[in-house]
C-alpha positions in Angstrom: 0.6 2.1 -19.5 -1.7 4.7 -17.7 -3.9 4.8 -20.7 -4.2 1.2 -21.0 -5.0 0.8 -17.4 -7.7 3.6 -17.4 -9.2 1.9 -20.6 -9.5 -1.4 -18.5 -11.0 0.5 -15.5 -13.6 2.1 -17.9 -14.4 -1.1 -19.6 -15.0 -2.9 -16.2 -17.2 0.0 -15.1 -19.2 0.0 -18.4 -19.4 -3.6 -18.2 -20.8 -3.5 -14.8 -23.3 -0.8 -15.5 -25.0 -2.5 -18.4 -24.5 -6.0 -17.6 -25.2 -5.9 -14.0 -27.0 -2.6 -13.2 -29.2 -2.4 -16.1 -29.9 -6.2 -16.8 -29.3 -8.4 -13.8 -30.1 -6.2 -10.8 -33.8 -5.3 -11.8 -34.6 -9.0 -12.5 -32.8 -9.9 -9.3 -34.7 -7.4 -7.2 -37.9 -8.7 -8.5 -37.3 -12.4 -8.3 -35.1 -12.7 -5.3 -36.4 -9.6 -3.2 -39.9 -9.5 -4.4 -39.6 -5.7 -4.9 -42.3 -3.9 -7.0 -41.5 -2.1 -10.1 -41.8 1.3 -8.1 -39.3 0.1 -5.6 -36.7 -0.9 -8.2 -37.5 2.4 -10.1 -36.9 4.3 -6.9 -33.4 2.9 -6.5 -32.3 3.1 -10.0 -33.5 6.8 -10.4 -31.8 7.7 -7.2 -28.5 6.6 -8.9 -29.1 9.2 -11.6 -30.1 11.9 -9.2 -27.2 11.3 -6.9 -24.8 10.9 -9.7 -25.9 14.3 -11.1 -25.6 15.8 -7.6 -22.1 14.7 -7.3 -20.9 15.9 -10.8 -19.6 19.3 -9.6 -17.9 18.1 -6.2 -16.3 15.3 -8.4 -14.6 18.0 -10.4 -13.4 19.8 -7.3 -12.0 16.6 -5.9 -10.3 15.8 -9.1 -8.6 19.2 -9.2 -7.6 19.1 -5.4 -6.8 15.4 -5.0 -5.9 14.3 -8.3 -7.5 12.0 -10.9 -5.9 8.8 -9.7 -7.3 9.0 -6.1 -10.7 9.7 -7.2 -10.6 7.0 -9.8 -9.2 4.4 -7.3 -11.8 5.1 -4.7 -14.8 5.3 -6.9 -13.6 2.0 -8.6 -13.4 0.2 -5.3 -16.8 1.5 -4.1 -18.4 0.4 -7.5 -17.0 -3.2 -6.9 -18.3 -3.3 -3.3 -21.6 -2.1 -4.5 -22.0 -5.2 -6.7 -21.4 -7.4 -3.7 -23.9 -5.4 -1.7 -26.6 -6.0 -4.4 -25.8 -9.7 -4.4 -26.1 -9.8 -0.5 -29.2 -7.6 -0.4 -32.0 -9.3 1.6 -34.5 -6.3 1.5 -35.6 -3.1 -0.1 -33.4 -1.2 2.5 -30.2 -3.1 1.5 -31.2 -2.7 -2.3 -31.3 1.2 -1.6 -27.9 1.0 0.2 -26.4 -0.9 -2.8 -27.9 1.8 -5.1 -26.5 4.6 -2.9 -23.1 2.9 -3.0 -23.2 2.8 -7.0 -24.5 6.2 -7.1 -21.8 7.6 -5.0 -19.1 5.8 -6.9 -20.3 6.7 -10.3 -21.0 10.3 -9.3 -17.5 10.7 -7.6 -16.0 9.3 -10.7 -17.9 11.4 -13.2 -15.4 12.6 -15.6 -12.1 11.6 -13.9 -11.5 8.7 -16.2 -12.0 10.7 -19.3 -9.7 13.4 -17.9 -7.2 10.9 -17.0 -7.2 9.3 -20.5 -6.9 12.9 -22.1 -3.8 13.4 -19.7 -2.1 10.4 -21.0 -2.6 11.3 -24.6 0.6 12.2 -26.5 0.7 15.9 -27.5 -1.4 16.5 -30.6 -3.1 13.2 -30.4 -5.9 13.9 -28.1 -8.7 13.0 -30.6 -7.4 9.7 -31.6 -6.6 8.7 -28.0 -10.0 9.8 -26.7 -11.7 7.9 -29.6 -9.6 4.7 -28.7 -10.5 5.1 -25.1 -14.3 5.6 -25.8 -14.1 2.5 -28.0 -12.5 0.3 -25.5 -14.7 1.5 -22.7 -17.9 1.3 -24.7 -17.1 -2.2 -25.5 -18.0 -2.9 -21.8 -21.4 -1.8 -22.8 -21.8 -4.5 -25.4 -19.9 -7.4 -23.6 -21.6 -6.8 -20.2 -25.1 -7.9 -20.9 -24.1 -10.8 -23.0 -21.5 -12.3 -20.6 -23.3 -11.6 -17.3 -26.6 -12.8 -18.7 -24.9 -16.0 -19.7 -23.2 -16.2 -16.3 -26.3 -15.7 -14.4 -28.2 -18.4 -16.5 -25.2 -20.8 -16.1 -24.6 -20.3 -12.4 -26.7 -17.8 -10.4 -27.3 -14.1 -10.6 -25.4 -13.6 -7.2 -22.4 -15.4 -8.7 -22.5 -13.1 -11.6 -22.7 -10.0 -9.3 -19.8 -11.2 -7.1 -17.8 -12.0 -10.3 -18.5 -8.5 -11.5 -17.5 -6.9 -8.2 -14.3 -8.9 -8.2 -13.5 -7.8 -11.9 -14.1 -4.1 -11.0 -12.1 -4.3 -7.9 -9.1 -6.1 -9.6 -9.2 -3.4 -12.2 -9.1 -0.7 -9.6 -6.2 -2.4 -7.8 -4.2 -2.7 -10.8 -4.8 1.0 -11.7 -3.8 2.0 -7.9 -0.6 0.0 -8.1 0.6 0.6 -11.7 -0.9 3.9 -13.0 0.8 7.1 -12.5 -0.8 10.2 -11.3 -1.7 12.3 -14.3 -2.5 15.7 -12.7 -0.4 18.3 -11.2 -2.2 21.0 -9.4 -0.9 24.5 -10.2 0.6 26.2 -7.2 -0.2 29.8 -6.3 2.8 31.9 -5.4 
């Protein structure tokens, strides 16, 4: 069950990343917020820089708090960031939404992959990780197609709210039903 749940969380995160962050948000920022290409680029570049800066602290958190706690918190913040993008009335709010997404993706870092590896049966790490990545990467394909269609049929804000709700729902399911997979070694 834990493996299936982390695959769902990762699918939703990848879905949001390519469908919303890479496709909807830049056009939304230009059309609705009248941001320049430079302003949009600053926000999106900040996401990568903050994510990189949080990679090491993420590993420390995963080892001290456990994988599940890190995954749950980062997934919830990711969902909130989608709503923040939809609500953004200005460049400042756009930067705040970018900071939320950056923090959530930086905190998560390798925790989902580590959790999936923990859930793999003994001797089955390679097939389990292949299946995990295939399911997660499907979000990369489905996100732009489905969210682009949703934005065309309804509105970009609606698509962003729906994405946030999807990510939060996946995080809640994981929080409720997934077991913790990591046990810290105790020193004598």
